[in-house]
C-alpha positions as CSV (number, residue, x, y, z in Angstrom):
1,M,19.0,-17.0,5.2
2,T,17.5,-13.6,4.8
3,T,13.9,-12.5,5.2
4,S,11.5,-10.5,3.0
5,T,8.4,-8.6,4.2
6,E,5.5,-9.5,1.9
7,Q,1.9,-8.2,1.7
8,I,-0.2,-11.4,2.0
9,V,-3.8,-10.3,1.9
10,T,-6.1,-7.3,2.5
11,V,-9.2,-7.8,4.6
12,H,-11.7,-5.1,3.9
13,A,-12.9,-3.1,6.9
14,G,-16.5,-3.2,5.7
15,A,-16.8,-6.9,6.6
16,D,-18.5,-8.0,9.7
17,V,-16.2,-7.9,12.8
18,A,-16.6,-11.6,13.6
19,L,-15.8,-12.5,9.9
20,R,-12.7,-10.3,10.0
21,L,-11.5,-11.9,13.2
22,A,-12.1,-15.4,11.8
23,L,-10.3,-14.6,8.6
24,L,-7.3,-13.0,10.3
25,D,-7.0,-16.0,12.7
26,A,-7.2,-18.5,9.9
27,I,-4.6,-16.6,7.8
28,D,-2.3,-16.3,10.8
29,Q,-2.6,-20.0,11.6
30,T,-2.0,-21.0,8.0
31,L,1.1,-18.9,7.6
32,R,2.5,-20.2,10.9
33,D,1.7,-23.8,9.8
34,H,3.9,-23.1,6.8
35,G,6.9,-21.8,8.8
36,V,6.2,-18.1,8.9
37,R,7.3,-16.7,12.2
38,R,6.2,-13.1,12.0
39,V,2.7,-12.0,10.9
40,W,1.2,-8.5,11.6
41,I,-1.3,-5.9,10.4
42,D,0.3,-3.0,8.6
43,P,0.0,0.0,10.9
44,D,-0.1,2.3,7.9
45,S,-3.2,0.7,6.5
46,Y,-6.1,3.0,7.4
47,H,-9.4,1.6,6.2
48,D,-8.6,-2.0,5.3
49,L,-6.5,-4.5,7.2
50,V,-3.3,-5.3,5.3
51,V,-1.7,-8.5,6.5
52,L,2.1,-8.6,6.2
53,A,4.4,-11.5,6.8
54,E,8.2,-12.0,7.1
55,I,9.1,-14.7,4.7
56,E,12.4,-16.5,4.6
57,V,14.2,-16.2,1.3
58,S,17.0,-18.6,0.4
């Protein structure tokens, strides 16, 4: 199987820090519950937090 890097969601930097952390934790857990092994914040995203994931493609 091969993998594909996909943009999953963007969390706006203007949101409250506690809200951003809760959203990111929930997104990470949900993706992992569905078999995604690698989830990260795009280091090239400057103002907003862009969540990327490596998805298996058959």
